[in-house]
N, C-alpha and C positions, 0 to 999 in steps of 0.2 A: 276696920275694914277697908280696903280699898274699894274705890268706886270702879266697876268693870264696864261703865257706860259711855261708848265714845261720845263726846259733846254735842252732836246733833241728836242724839236718842236721849242725852240727860235733858236738854233742851224742852223737847215734846213729854218727856215725862213730867219735868215739873211743869209745864204749861198744864198740861190733862191734873195732876196732881191740884194744882192751887183751883181749878175750873172744880174740879169735884168737891173741894173744902167749902168752896163758896155757894155754890148752885143747889139752892132747895128742891128742886128737881131731879137730883141725882140721887134720892133716897128713894125706895129702896136699890132702883135701878137707875141704869144711866139717863140722863135726857139725849136727844139727838145730837148737842152738842158734844156732851160726853164720850159719847158711841165714836162719833167723828174723832175726837182727839185720841182717843186710847186706840183708834184703829191706825192713826197715824203714827202714833210710838212704835206700835207692834211690826209696821212696816220699816220704820226706820231701823230696828233691832234686827230684823229679820233680813234686809240689805246687807246688813254689818257683818251677819252671820250666815252665808248660805250654805252650811253644813247642818242648821237649825229646821229646815223646811225637810230635810231628809228623815228625822225624826219623830 
């Protein structure tokens, strides 16, 4: 399967995923840092796909 994320989005996703894997406070909910990282990732993906905001 081909990765469809742009490099900036992939970098933010990888950072978020690494944090969640190692942060004991991110279970069952995300800590504040985890929440901020996922918001940054989502903002990047939405910025790359303006049509995504319409759905």
